[in-house]
N, C-alpha and C positions, 0 to 999 in steps of 0.2 A: 489567544492561540498564537504561538510563534510562527514566523514565516516558514521555518523548516517543517514544523508539524503540519501546517496547511498544505505545503507541497507534497509531503509524504501521504497525507490522507487523500489528496486529489489524485496522486499516482495510483493509490489502491483502488479508488473508485473507477478511474479510467481503465485500469487493467481488468477490473471485474466486468466492465461493460464491453470491453474489446471483443469478447466471445459471443456477444449478443447478436451478431450479424451486422446489418446495415450496409453491406456491400462496399460502398465507396467511402466509408468513414475512415478518416485519417487519425492515426494515433501517434503522438509525439513522445519521444523518450526524453526523460530528464535525468541528468547526471547529478548525483549528490556526493558530498564528501563526508558522509556519516559512516560510523562503524556498524557492524552487524548488531552489536550490543545496544547501541543507541536506537537503531531502527526497531529492535524487538521491544525495548522499553517504551518507545513512543507508541508502538502498536498496542502493547498491553495497556497503556494509559487510555488510549482511544476505546479499547474494549471495555475497560472498567467504567468509563464515563457513559457507556451506552451508545457510542457513536457507531460501533460496528457490531454486527450480530456474531454469534459464536462461529457460524459457518464462514463469514467473511474473515474473521480473526484467524481461524485455522488455515484458510487458503492463503492469506497474506503471509502468515508465519512460515508456511511451507515454501512460498516463493522467495522470501528473504533468505531462508536457510539454504535453498538450492543455489541462489546467486553466489553464495560464499563457499560452495563446495569446490 
């Protein structure tokens, strides 16, 4: 797995867990230099490989598309 894909998947997991509470949990933002198309292709690859559930895939896809609005 490339470093970019690892960072992308880690960001998805962190963003999914951010809403789980934890009170004092800190979340760090990571800036990437990828395009929306590349992010969507990486996301789709992760979904096809079974790394993400359909629900996680749809939520992450929506988040990506909202960032580029």
